[in-house]
CHARMM-style PDB file with segment names, atoms N, HN, CA, C and O in Angstrom:
ATOM      1  N   MET     1       1.214  -8.820  -3.668  1.00  0.00      PROA
ATOM      2  CA  MET     1       0.401  -9.082  -2.493  1.00  0.00      PROA
ATOM      3  C   MET     1      -0.446 -10.308  -2.742  1.00  0.00      PROA
ATOM      4  O   MET     1      -1.187 -10.386  -3.722  1.00  0.00      PROA
ATOM      5  N   THR     2      -0.328 -11.242  -1.862  1.00  0.00      PROA
ATOM      6  HN  THR     2       0.274 -11.179  -1.066  1.00  0.00      PROA
ATOM      7  CA  THR     2      -1.121 -12.464  -1.961  1.00  0.00      PROA
ATOM      8  C   THR     2      -1.905 -12.612  -0.671  1.00  0.00      PROA
ATOM      9  O   THR     2      -1.320 -12.779   0.400  1.00  0.00      PROA
ATOM     10  N   GLY     3      -3.222 -12.551  -0.765  1.00  0.00      PROA
ATOM     11  HN  GLY     3      -3.697 -12.415  -1.635  1.00  0.00      PROA
ATOM     12  CA  GLY     3      -4.021 -12.566   0.453  1.00  0.00      PROA
ATOM     13  C   GLY     3      -3.725 -11.320   1.267  1.00  0.00      PROA
ATOM     14  O   GLY     3      -3.850 -10.201   0.771  1.00  0.00      PROA
ATOM     15  N   ASP     4      -3.333 -11.516   2.517  1.00  0.00      PROA
ATOM     16  HN  ASP     4      -3.231 -12.426   2.920  1.00  0.00      PROA
ATOM     17  CA  ASP     4      -3.007 -10.397   3.385  1.00  0.00      PROA
ATOM     18  C   ASP     4      -1.509 -10.284   3.617  1.00  0.00      PROA
ATOM     19  O   ASP     4      -1.077  -9.614   4.556  1.00  0.00      PROA
ATOM     20  N   ILE     5      -0.704 -10.937   2.765  1.00  0.00      PROA
ATOM     21  HN  ILE     5      -1.055 -11.480   2.003  1.00  0.00      PROA
ATOM     22  CA  ILE     5       0.736 -10.979   2.975  1.00  0.00      PROA
ATOM     23  C   ILE     5       1.407  -9.923   2.109  1.00  0.00      PROA
ATOM     24  O   ILE     5       1.194  -9.866   0.898  1.00  0.00      PROA
ATOM     25  N   VAL     6       2.221  -9.086   2.748  1.00  0.00      PROA
ATOM     26  HN  VAL     6       2.394  -9.132   3.732  1.00  0.00      PROA
ATOM     27  CA  VAL     6       2.998  -8.081   2.030  1.00  0.00      PROA
ATOM     28  C   VAL     6       4.458  -8.289   2.382  1.00  0.00      PROA
ATOM     29  O   VAL     6       4.813  -8.397   3.555  1.00  0.00      PROA
ATOM     30  N   LEU     7       5.299  -8.344   1.366  1.00  0.00      PROA
ATOM     31  HN  LEU     7       5.011  -8.257   0.413  1.00  0.00      PROA
ATOM     32  CA  LEU     7       6.729  -8.488   1.582  1.00  0.00      PROA
ATOM     33  C   LEU     7       7.351  -7.108   1.724  1.00  0.00      PROA
ATOM     34  O   LEU     7       7.229  -6.265   0.836  1.00  0.00      PROA
ATOM     35  N   VAL     8       8.020  -6.886   2.854  1.00  0.00      PROA
ATOM     36  HN  VAL     8       8.119  -7.571   3.576  1.00  0.00      PROA
ATOM     37  CA  VAL     8       8.644  -5.602   3.120  1.00  0.00      PROA
ATOM     38  C   VAL     8      10.150  -5.798   3.202  1.00  0.00      PROA
ATOM     39  O   VAL     8      10.640  -6.613   3.983  1.00  0.00      PROA
ATOM     40  N   THR     9      10.876  -5.044   2.389  1.00  0.00      PROA
ATOM     41  HN  THR     9      10.478  -4.382   1.754  1.00  0.00      PROA
ATOM     42  CA  THR     9      12.329  -5.098   2.432  1.00  0.00      PROA
ATOM     43  C   THR     9      12.844  -3.700   2.725  1.00  0.00      PROA
ATOM     44  O   THR     9      12.721  -2.807   1.886  1.00  0.00      PROA
ATOM     45  N   GLY    10      13.416  -3.498   3.901  1.00  0.00      PROA
ATOM     46  HN  GLY    10      13.516  -4.223   4.582  1.00  0.00      PROA
ATOM     47  CA  GLY    10      13.863  -2.164   4.289  1.00  0.00      PROA
ATOM     48  C   GLY    10      12.668  -1.228   4.342  1.00  0.00      PROA
ATOM     49  O   GLY    10      11.700  -1.474   5.061  1.00  0.00      PROA
ATOM     50  N   ASP    11      12.749  -0.150   3.569  1.00  0.00      PROA
ATOM     51  HN  ASP    11      13.535   0.050   2.985  1.00  0.00      PROA
ATOM     52  CA  ASP    11      11.668   0.827   3.531  1.00  0.00      PROA
ATOM     53  C   ASP    11      10.898   0.755   2.222  1.00  0.00      PROA
ATOM     54  O   ASP    11      10.120   1.657   1.911  1.00  0.00      PROA
ATOM     55  N   ILE    12      11.106  -0.311   1.452  1.00  0.00      PROA
ATOM     56  HN  ILE    12      11.737  -1.044   1.705  1.00  0.00      PROA
ATOM     57  CA  ILE    12      10.508  -0.395   0.118  1.00  0.00      PROA
ATOM     58  C   ILE    12       9.541  -1.566   0.050  1.00  0.00      PROA
ATOM     59  O   ILE    12       9.872  -2.683   0.446  1.00  0.00      PROA
ATOM     60  N   VAL    13       8.341  -1.298  -0.456  1.00  0.00      PROA
ATOM     61  HN  VAL    13       8.072  -0.390  -0.777  1.00  0.00      PROA
ATOM     62  CA  VAL    13       7.357  -2.349  -0.699  1.00  0.00      PROA
ATOM     63  C   VAL    13       7.022  -2.335  -2.185  1.00  0.00      PROA
ATOM     64  O   VAL    13       6.668  -1.295  -2.742  1.00  0.00      PROA
ATOM     65  N   LEU    14       7.136  -3.496  -2.820  1.00  0.00      PROA
ATOM     66  HN  LEU    14       7.423  -4.341  -2.368  1.00  0.00      PROA
ATOM     67  CA  LEU    14       6.771  -3.623  -4.227  1.00  0.00      PROA
ATOM     68  C   LEU    14       5.608  -4.595  -4.317  1.00  0.00      PROA
ATOM     69  O   LEU    14       5.715  -5.739  -3.877  1.00  0.00      PROA
ATOM     70  N   ALA    15       4.493  -4.142  -4.887  1.00  0.00      PROA
ATOM     71  HN  ALA    15       4.406  -3.212  -5.245  1.00  0.00      PROA
ATOM     72  CA  ALA    15       3.312  -4.989  -4.953  1.00  0.00      PROA
ATOM     73  C   ALA    15       2.583  -4.731  -6.258  1.00  0.00      PROA
ATOM     74  O   ALA    15       2.655  -3.634  -6.811  1.00  0.00      PROA
ATOM     75  N   THR    16       1.891  -5.731  -6.745  1.00  0.00      PROA
ATOM     76  HN  THR    16       1.833  -6.623  -6.297  1.00  0.00      PROA
ATOM     77  CA  THR    16       1.045  -5.554  -7.917  1.00  0.00      PROA
ATOM     78  C   THR    16      -0.411  -5.659  -7.495  1.00  0.00      PROA
ATOM     79  O   THR    16      -0.774  -6.541  -6.716  1.00  0.00      PROA
ATOM     80  N   PHE    17      -1.243  -4.766  -8.003  1.00  0.00      PROA
ATOM     81  HN  PHE    17      -0.948  -4.050  -8.635  1.00  0.00      PROA
ATOM     82  CA  PHE    17      -2.654  -4.722  -7.666  1.00  0.00      PROA
ATOM     83  C   PHE    17      -3.467  -4.526  -8.941  1.00  0.00      PROA
ATOM     84  O   PHE    17      -3.002  -3.922  -9.908  1.00  0.00      PROA
ATOM     85  N   ASP    18      -4.671  -5.042  -8.920  1.00  0.00      PROA
ATOM     86  HN  ASP    18      -5.049  -5.532  -8.134  1.00  0.00      PROA
ATOM     87  CA  ASP    18      -5.579  -4.813 -10.036  1.00  0.00      PROA
ATOM     88  C   ASP    18      -6.301  -3.478  -9.901  1.00  0.00      PROA
ATOM     89  O   ASP    18      -6.547  -2.796 -10.896  1.00  0.00      PROA
ATOM     90  N   ILE    19      -6.638  -3.106  -8.668  1.00  0.00      PROA
ATOM     91  HN  ILE    19      -6.437  -3.660  -7.859  1.00  0.00      PROA
ATOM     92  CA  ILE    19      -7.388  -1.881  -8.418  1.00  0.00      PROA
ATOM     93  C   ILE    19      -6.603  -1.030  -7.439  1.00  0.00      PROA
ATOM     94  O   ILE    19      -6.264  -1.480  -6.345  1.00  0.00      PROA
ATOM     95  N   PHE    20      -6.314   0.206  -7.838  1.00  0.00      PROA
ATOM     96  HN  PHE    20      -6.589   0.572  -8.728  1.00  0.00      PROA
ATOM     97  CA  PHE    20      -5.622   1.083  -6.900  1.00  0.00      PROA
ATOM     98  C   PHE    20      -5.968   2.534  -7.181  1.00  0.00      PROA
ATOM     99  O   PHE    20      -6.266   2.912  -8.314  1.00  0.00      PROA
ATOM    100  N   LEU    21      -5.923   3.341  -6.123  1.00  0.00      PROA
ATOM    101  HN  LEU    21      -5.682   3.033  -5.203  1.00  0.00      PROA
ATOM    102  CA  LEU    21      -6.185   4.771  -6.204  1.00  0.00      PROA
ATOM    103  C   LEU    21      -5.001   5.494  -5.591  1.00  0.00      PROA
ATOM    104  O   LEU    21      -4.618   5.217  -4.454  1.00  0.00      PROA
ATOM    105  N   VAL    22      -4.414   6.428  -6.349  1.00  0.00      PROA
ATOM    106  HN  VAL    22      -4.725   6.653  -7.273  1.00  0.00      PROA
ATOM    107  CA  VAL    22      -3.236   7.127  -5.872  1.00  0.00      PROA
ATOM    108  C   VAL    22      -3.534   8.618  -5.792  1.00  0.00      PROA
ATOM    109  O   VAL    22      -3.973   9.231  -6.765  1.00  0.00      PROA
ATOM    110  N   THR    23      -3.286   9.196  -4.609  1.00  0.00      PROA
ATOM    111  HN  THR    23      -2.930   8.699  -3.818  1.00  0.00      PROA
ATOM    112  CA  THR    23      -3.337  10.646  -4.463  1.00  0.00      PROA
ATOM    113  C   THR    23      -1.970  11.124  -4.003  1.00  0.00      PROA
ATOM    114  O   THR    23      -1.046  10.322  -3.871  1.00  0.00      PROA
ATOM    115  N   ASP    24      -1.830  12.428  -3.758  1.00  0.00      PROA
ATOM    116  HN  ASP    24      -2.581  13.080  -3.866  1.00  0.00      PROA
ATOM    117  CA  ASP    24      -0.523  13.007  -3.445  1.00  0.00      PROA
ATOM    118  C   ASP    24       0.141  12.362  -2.238  1.00  0.00      PROA
ATOM    119  O   ASP    24       1.330  12.049  -2.285  1.00  0.00      PROA
ATOM    120  N   GLU    25      -0.597  12.161  -1.174  1.00  0.00      PROA
ATOM    121  HN  GLU    25      -1.563  12.415  -1.136  1.00  0.00      PROA
ATOM    122  CA  GLU    25       0.008  11.680   0.062  1.00  0.00      PROA
ATOM    123  C   GLU    25      -0.501  10.310   0.478  1.00  0.00      PROA
ATOM    124  O   GLU    25       0.067   9.697   1.381  1.00  0.00      PROA
ATOM    125  N   ILE    26      -1.550   9.818  -0.154  1.00  0.00      PROA
ATOM    126  HN  ILE    26      -2.011  10.316  -0.888  1.00  0.00      PROA
ATOM    127  CA  ILE    26      -2.184   8.581   0.310  1.00  0.00      PROA
ATOM    128  C   ILE    26      -2.329   7.605  -0.844  1.00  0.00      PROA
ATOM    129  O   ILE    26      -2.783   7.963  -1.930  1.00  0.00      PROA
ATOM    130  N   LEU    27      -1.936   6.370  -0.588  1.00  0.00      PROA
ATOM    131  HN  LEU    27      -1.567   6.079   0.294  1.00  0.00      PROA
ATOM    132  CA  LEU    27      -2.153   5.277  -1.534  1.00  0.00      PROA
ATOM    133  C   LEU    27      -3.198   4.355  -0.935  1.00  0.00      PROA
ATOM    134  O   LEU    27      -2.963   3.738   0.103  1.00  0.00      PROA
ATOM    135  N   LEU    28      -4.354   4.259  -1.586  1.00  0.00      PROA
ATOM    136  HN  LEU    28      -4.545   4.761  -2.430  1.00  0.00      PROA
ATOM    137  CA  LEU    28      -5.442   3.409  -1.106  1.00  0.00      PROA
ATOM    138  C   LEU    28      -5.624   2.279  -2.099  1.00  0.00      PROA
ATOM    139  O   LEU    28      -5.978   2.512  -3.255  1.00  0.00      PROA
ATOM    140  N   VAL    29      -5.386   1.063  -1.655  1.00  0.00      PROA
ATOM    141  HN  VAL    29      -5.099   0.874  -0.716  1.00  0.00      PROA
ATOM    142  CA  VAL    29      -5.473  -0.101  -2.523  1.00  0.00      PROA
ATOM    143  C   VAL    29      -6.653  -0.950  -2.089  1.00  0.00      PROA
ATOM    144  O   VAL    29      -6.703  -1.423  -0.954  1.00  0.00      PROA
ATOM    145  N   THR    30      -7.604  -1.144  -2.996  1.00  0.00      PROA
ATOM    146  HN  THR    30      -7.563  -0.760  -3.918  1.00  0.00      PROA
ATOM    147  CA  THR    30      -8.781  -1.928  -2.654  1.00  0.00      PROA
ATOM    148  C   THR    30      -8.670  -3.304  -3.283  1.00  0.00      PROA
ATOM    149  O   THR    30      -9.414  -3.650  -4.201  1.00  0.00      PROA
ATOM    150  N   ASP    31      -7.724  -4.080  -2.771  1.00  0.00      PROA
ATOM    151  HN  ASP    31      -7.119  -3.798  -2.026  1.00  0.00      PROA
ATOM    152  CA  ASP    31      -7.560  -5.465  -3.197  1.00  0.00      PROA
ATOM    153  C   ASP    31      -7.870  -6.315  -1.979  1.00  0.00      PROA
ATOM    154  O   ASP    31      -8.903  -6.981  -1.924  1.00  0.00      PROA
ATOM    155  N   ASP    32      -6.976  -6.293  -1.007  1.00  0.00      PROA
ATOM    156  HN  ASP    32      -6.136  -5.752  -1.052  1.00  0.00      PROA
ATOM    157  CA  ASP    32      -7.301  -6.773   0.324  1.00  0.00      PROA
ATOM    158  C   ASP    32      -7.371  -5.596   1.287  1.00  0.00      PROA
ATOM    159  O   ASP    32      -7.206  -5.766   2.495  1.00  0.00      PROA
ATOM    160  N   ILE    33      -7.616  -4.406   0.754  1.00  0.00      PROA
ATOM    161  HN  ILE    33      -7.750  -4.268  -0.227  1.00  0.00      PROA
ATOM    162  CA  ILE    33      -7.781  -3.167   1.511  1.00  0.00      PROA
ATOM    163  C   ILE    33      -6.506  -2.827   2.280  1.00  0.00      PROA
ATOM    164  O   ILE    33      -6.348  -3.185   3.447  1.00  0.00      PROA
ATOM    165  N   VAL    34      -5.620  -2.140   1.605  1.00  0.00      PROA
ATOM    166  HN  VAL    34      -5.748  -1.849   0.657  1.00  0.00      PROA
ATOM    167  CA  VAL    34      -4.396  -1.656   2.231  1.00  0.00      PROA
ATOM    168  C   VAL    34      -4.397  -0.137   2.137  1.00  0.00      PROA
ATOM    169  O   VAL    34      -4.554   0.430   1.055  1.00  0.00      PROA
ATOM    170  N   LEU    35      -4.222   0.507   3.273  1.00  0.00      PROA
ATOM    171  HN  LEU    35      -4.095   0.046   4.151  1.00  0.00      PROA
ATOM    172  CA  LEU    35      -4.176   1.968   3.319  1.00  0.00      PROA
ATOM    173  C   LEU    35      -2.838   2.388   3.897  1.00  0.00      PROA
ATOM    174  O   LEU    35      -2.484   1.982   5.004  1.00  0.00      PROA
ATOM    175  N   VAL    36      -2.086   3.205   3.153  1.00  0.00      PROA
ATOM    176  HN  VAL    36      -2.374   3.535   2.254  1.00  0.00      PROA
ATOM    177  CA  VAL    36      -0.794   3.659   3.640  1.00  0.00      PROA
ATOM    178  C   VAL    36      -0.649   5.147   3.378  1.00  0.00      PROA
ATOM    179  O   VAL    36      -1.258   5.694   2.458  1.00  0.00      PROA
ATOM    180  N   THR    37       0.162   5.792   4.198  1.00  0.00      PROA
ATOM    181  HN  THR    37       0.656   5.347   4.946  1.00  0.00      PROA
ATOM    182  CA  THR    37       0.604   7.140   3.876  1.00  0.00      PROA
ATOM    183  C   THR    37       2.050   7.046   3.429  1.00  0.00      PROA
ATOM    184  O   THR    37       2.833   6.291   4.004  1.00  0.00      PROA
ATOM    185  N   CYS    38       2.407   7.807   2.408  1.00  0.00      PROA
ATOM    186  HN  CYS    38       1.770   8.421   1.940  1.00  0.00      PROA
ATOM    187  CA  CYS    38       3.729   7.655   1.832  1.00  0.00      PROA
ATOM    188  C   CYS    38       4.216   8.975   1.280  1.00  0.00      PROA
ATOM    189  O   CYS    38       3.430   9.886   1.018  1.00  0.00      PROA
ATOM    190  N   ASP    39       5.530   9.067   1.106  1.00  0.00      PROA
ATOM    191  HN  ASP    39       6.168   8.328   1.319  1.00  0.00      PROA
ATOM    192  CA  ASP    39       6.139  10.257   0.526  1.00  0.00      PROA
ATOM    193  C   ASP    39       6.232  10.157  -0.989  1.00  0.00      PROA
ATOM    194  O   ASP    39       5.988  11.129  -1.704  1.00  0.00      PROA
ATOM    195  N   ILE    40       6.588   8.973  -1.466  1.00  0.00      PROA
ATOM    196  HN  ILE    40       6.786   8.184  -0.885  1.00  0.00      PROA
ATOM    197  CA  ILE    40       6.840   8.797  -2.897  1.00  0.00      PROA
ATOM    198  C   ILE    40       5.992   7.648  -3.426  1.00  0.00      PROA
ATOM    199  O   ILE    40       6.012   6.547  -2.876  1.00  0.00      PROA
ATOM    200  N   VAL    41       5.246   7.911  -4.498  1.00  0.00      PROA
ATOM    201  HN  VAL    41       5.229   8.806  -4.944  1.00  0.00      PROA
ATOM    202  CA  VAL    41       4.452   6.866  -5.134  1.00  0.00      PROA
ATOM    203  C   VAL    41       4.793   6.852  -6.619  1.00  0.00      PROA
ATOM    204  O   VAL    41       4.657   7.861  -7.311  1.00  0.00      PROA
ATOM    205  N   LEU    42       5.237   5.695  -7.094  1.00  0.00      PROA
ATOM    206  HN  LEU    42       5.347   4.876  -6.532  1.00  0.00      PROA
ATOM    207  CA  LEU    42       5.528   5.524  -8.514  1.00  0.00      PROA
ATOM    208  C   LEU    42       4.603   4.456  -9.063  1.00  0.00      PROA
ATOM    209  O   LEU    42       4.608   3.320  -8.590  1.00  0.00      PROA
ATOM    210  N   VAL    43       3.803   4.822 -10.069  1.00  0.00      PROA
ATOM    211  HN  VAL    43       3.799   5.745 -10.453  1.00  0.00      PROA
ATOM    212  CA  VAL    43       2.841   3.889 -10.636  1.00  0.00      PROA
ATOM    213  C   VAL    43       3.226   3.609 -12.081  1.00  0.00      PROA
ATOM    214  O   VAL    43       3.351   4.527 -12.892  1.00  0.00      PROA
ATOM    215  N   THR    44       3.411   2.339 -12.391  1.00  0.00      PROA
ATOM    216  HN  THR    44       3.310   1.594 -11.733  1.00  0.00      PROA
ATOM    217  CA  THR    44       3.708   1.936 -13.761  1.00  0.00      PROA
ATOM    218  C   THR    44       2.829   0.746 -14.111  1.00  0.00      PROA
ATOM    219  O   THR    44       3.059  -0.360 -13.622  1.00  0.00      PROA
ATOM    220  N   GLY    45       1.824   0.962 -14.955  1.00  0.00      PROA
ATOM    221  HN  GLY    45       1.637   1.860 -15.353  1.00  0.00      PROA
ATOM    222  CA  GLY    45       0.920  -0.121 -15.337  1.00  0.00      PROA
ATOM    223  C   GLY    45       0.226  -0.701 -14.125  1.00  0.00      PROA
ATOM    224  O   GLY    45      -0.485   0.005 -13.411  1.00  0.00      PROA
ATOM    225  N   ASP    46       0.434  -2.006 -13.886  1.00  0.00      PROA
ATOM    226  HN  ASP    46       1.012  -2.580 -14.466  1.00  0.00      PROA
ATOM    227  CA  ASP    46      -0.204  -2.681 -12.768  1.00  0.00      PROA
ATOM    228  C   ASP    46       0.692  -2.719 -11.535  1.00  0.00      PROA
ATOM    229  O   ASP    46       0.333  -3.325 -10.525  1.00  0.00      PROA
ATOM    230  N   ILE    47       1.859  -2.072 -11.611  1.00  0.00      PROA
ATOM    231  HN  ILE    47       2.151  -1.579 -12.430  1.00  0.00      PROA
ATOM    232  CA  ILE    47       2.829  -2.155 -10.520  1.00  0.00      PROA
ATOM    233  C   ILE    47       2.841  -0.844  -9.745  1.00  0.00      PROA
ATOM    234  O   ILE    47       2.948   0.237 -10.325  1.00  0.00      PROA
ATOM    235  N   VAL    48       2.730  -0.957  -8.429  1.00  0.00      PROA
ATOM    236  HN  VAL    48       2.643  -1.834  -7.957  1.00  0.00      PROA
ATOM    237  CA  VAL    48       2.812   0.201  -7.552  1.00  0.00      PROA
ATOM    238  C   VAL    48       4.046   0.032  -6.679  1.00  0.00      PROA
ATOM    239  O   VAL    48       4.132  -0.906  -5.886  1.00  0.00      PROA
ATOM    240  N   LEU    49       5.001   0.945  -6.830  1.00  0.00      PROA
ATOM    241  HN  LEU    49       4.931   1.707  -7.474  1.00  0.00      PROA
ATOM    242  CA  LEU    49       6.218   0.913  -6.020  1.00  0.00      PROA
ATOM    243  C   LEU    49       6.178   2.090  -5.064  1.00  0.00      PROA
ATOM    244  O   LEU    49       6.078   3.241  -5.490  1.00  0.00      PROA
ATOM    245  N   VAL    50       6.256   1.805  -3.771  1.00  0.00      PROA
ATOM    246  HN  VAL    50       6.337   0.870  -3.424  1.00  0.00      PROA
ATOM    247  CA  VAL    50       6.068   2.835  -2.760  1.00  0.00      PROA
ATOM    248  C   VAL    50       7.213   2.789  -1.765  1.00  0.00      PROA
ATOM    249  O   VAL    50       7.568   1.723  -1.261  1.00  0.00      PROA
ATOM    250  N   THR    51       7.788   3.947  -1.486  1.00  0.00      PROA
ATOM    251  HN  THR    51       7.500   4.812  -1.896  1.00  0.00      PROA
ATOM    252  CA  THR    51       8.717   4.041  -0.369  1.00  0.00      PROA
ATOM    253  C   THR    51       7.981   4.722   0.776  1.00  0.00      PROA
ATOM    254  O   THR    51       7.361   5.769   0.592  1.00  0.00      PROA
ATOM    255  N   PHE    52       8.054   4.125   1.944  1.00  0.00      PROA
ATOM    256  HN  PHE    52       8.558   3.273   2.092  1.00  0.00      PROA
ATOM    257  CA  PHE    52       7.206   4.533   3.052  1.00  0.00      PROA
ATOM    258  C   PHE    52       7.978   5.305   4.107  1.00  0.00      PROA
ATOM    259  O   PHE    52       9.144   5.018   4.376  1.00  0.00      PROA
ATOM    260  N   ASP    53       7.319   6.282   4.698  1.00  0.00      PROA
ATOM    261  HN  ASP    53       6.371   6.515   4.480  1.00  0.00      PROA
ATOM    262  CA  ASP    53       7.723   6.846   5.976  1.00  0.00      PROA
ATOM    263  C   ASP    53       6.975   6.098   7.072  1.00  0.00      PROA
ATOM    264  O   ASP    53       7.567   5.613   8.037  1.00  0.00      PROA
ATOM    265  N   ILE    54       5.660   6.018   6.897  1.00  0.00      PROA
ATOM    266  HN  ILE    54       5.180   6.412   6.114  1.00  0.00      PROA
ATOM    267  CA  ILE    54       4.806   5.284   7.830  1.00  0.00      PROA
ATOM    268  C   ILE    54       4.332   4.037   7.105  1.00  0.00      PROA
ATOM    269  O   ILE    54       3.722   4.129   6.039  1.00  0.00      PROA
ATOM    270  N   LEU    55       4.610   2.860   7.683  1.00  0.00      PROA
ATOM    271  HN  LEU    55       5.105   2.785   8.549  1.00  0.00      PROA
ATOM    272  CA  LEU    55       4.314   1.627   6.983  1.00  0.00      PROA
ATOM    273  C   LEU    55       2.836   1.289   7.093  1.00  0.00      PROA
ATOM    274  O   LEU    55       2.073   2.030   7.712  1.00  0.00      PROA
ATOM    275  N   LEU    56       2.437   0.196   6.506  1.00  0.00      PROA
ATOM    276  HN  LEU    56       3.057  -0.405   6.003  1.00  0.00      PROA
ATOM    277  CA  LEU    56       1.070  -0.010   6.105  1.00  0.00      PROA
ATOM    278  C   LEU    56       0.134  -0.443   7.227  1.00  0.00      PROA
ATOM    279  O   LEU    56       0.557  -0.938   8.271  1.00  0.00      PROA
ATOM    280  N   VAL    57      -1.142  -0.239   6.970  1.00  0.00      PROA
ATOM    281  HN  VAL    57      -1.486   0.163   6.122  1.00  0.00      PROA
ATOM    282  CA  VAL    57      -2.220  -0.706   7.832  1.00  0.00      PROA
ATOM    283  C   VAL    57      -3.052  -1.674   7.007  1.00  0.00      PROA
ATOM    284  O   VAL    57      -3.516  -1.322   5.922  1.00  0.00      PROA
ATOM    285  N   THR    58      -3.244  -2.879   7.503  1.00  0.00      PROA
ATOM    286  HN  THR    58      -2.866  -3.165   8.384  1.00  0.00      PROA
ATOM    287  CA  THR    58      -4.078  -3.836   6.798  1.00  0.00      PROA
ATOM    288  C   THR    58      -5.377  -4.048   7.541  1.00  0.00      PROA
ATOM    289  O   THR    58      -5.572  -3.534   8.642  1.00  0.00      PROA
ATOM    290  N   ARG    59      -6.267  -4.814   6.923  1.00  0.00      PROA
ATOM    291  HN  ARG    59      -6.109  -5.231   6.029  1.00  0.00      PROA
ATOM    292  CA  ARG    59      -7.546  -5.131   7.536  1.00  0.00      PROA
ATOM    293  C   ARG    59      -7.370  -5.802   8.895  1.00  0.00      PROA
ATOM    294  O   ARG    59      -8.208  -5.661   9.787  1.00  0.00      PROA
ATOM    295  N   ASP    60      -6.262  -6.538   9.037  1.00  0.00      PROA
ATOM    296  HN  ASP    60      -5.582  -6.653   8.313  1.00  0.00      PROA
ATOM    297  CA  ASP    60      -6.043  -7.277  10.281  1.00  0.00      PROA
ATOM    298  C   ASP    60      -5.697  -6.376  11.454  1.00  0.00      PROA
ATOM    299  O   ASP    60      -5.907  -6.760  12.605  1.00  0.00      PROA
ATOM    300  N   ASN    61      -5.170  -5.184  11.187  1.00  0.00      PROA
ATOM    301  HN  ASN    61      -5.000  -4.872  10.253  1.00  0.00      PROA
ATOM    302  CA  ASN    61      -4.759  -4.328  12.298  1.00  0.00      PROA
ATOM    303  C   ASN    61      -5.224  -2.885  12.149  1.00  0.00      PROA
ATOM    304  O   ASN    61      -4.573  -1.965  12.644  1.00  0.00      PROA
ATOM    305  N   LEU    62      -6.355  -2.686  11.464  1.00  0.00      PROA
ATOM    306  HN  LEU    62      -6.884  -3.433  11.062  1.00  0.00      PROA
ATOM    307  CA  LEU    62      -6.915  -1.350  11.358  1.00  0.00      PROA
ATOM    308  C   LEU    62      -7.344  -0.841  12.728  1.00  0.00      PROA
ATOM    309  O   LEU    62      -7.912  -1.594  13.519  1.00  0.00      PROA
ATOM    310  N   PRO    63      -7.075   0.441  13.016  1.00  0.00      PROA
ATOM    311  CA  PRO    63      -7.635   1.023  14.235  1.00  0.00      PROA
ATOM    312  C   PRO    63      -9.158   0.967  14.185  1.00  0.00      PROA
ATOM    313  O   PRO    63      -9.756   1.070  13.114  1.00  0.00      PROA
ATOM    314  N   SER    64      -9.767   0.805  15.330  1.00  0.00      PROA
ATOM    315  HN  SER    64      -9.281   0.721  16.200  1.00  0.00      PROA
ATOM    316  CA  SER    64     -11.216   0.588  15.370  1.00  0.00      PROA
ATOM    317  C   SER    64     -12.010   1.806  14.918  1.00  0.00      PROA
ATOM    318  O   SER    64     -13.182   1.673  14.564  1.00  0.00      PROA
ATOM    319  N   ASP    65     -11.395   3.003  14.920  1.00  0.00      PROA
ATOM    320  HN  ASP    65     -10.443   3.111  15.208  1.00  0.00      PROA
ATOM    321  CA  ASP    65     -12.132   4.203  14.535  1.00  0.00      PROA
ATOM    322  C   ASP    65     -12.117   4.452  13.042  1.00  0.00      PROA
ATOM    323  O   ASP    65     -12.718   5.422  12.578  1.00  0.00      PROA
ATOM    324  N   ILE    66     -11.439   3.594  12.267  1.00  0.00      PROA
ATOM    325  HN  ILE    66     -10.951   2.807  12.643  1.00  0.00      PROA
ATOM    326  CA  ILE    66     -11.427   3.740  10.799  1.00  0.00      PROA
ATOM    327  C   ILE    66     -12.579   2.942  10.207  1.00  0.00      PROA
ATOM    328  OT1 ILE    66     -12.756   2.925   8.989  1.00  0.00      PROA
TER     329      ILE     66
END
């Protein structure tokens, strides 16, 4: 992830982050603030590989009630 740009290929997003928090159903990344819901989260070192059911929400398109 560079700035607010995320490369999406099919249903797979591969990104590296310095700061990330992973829970069972939610991946919250506080780099440029990316919040996603996902089925599968694989964390290896600084790399977060996520396959999505519902794709991501960025700061640019967050719903106003969040």
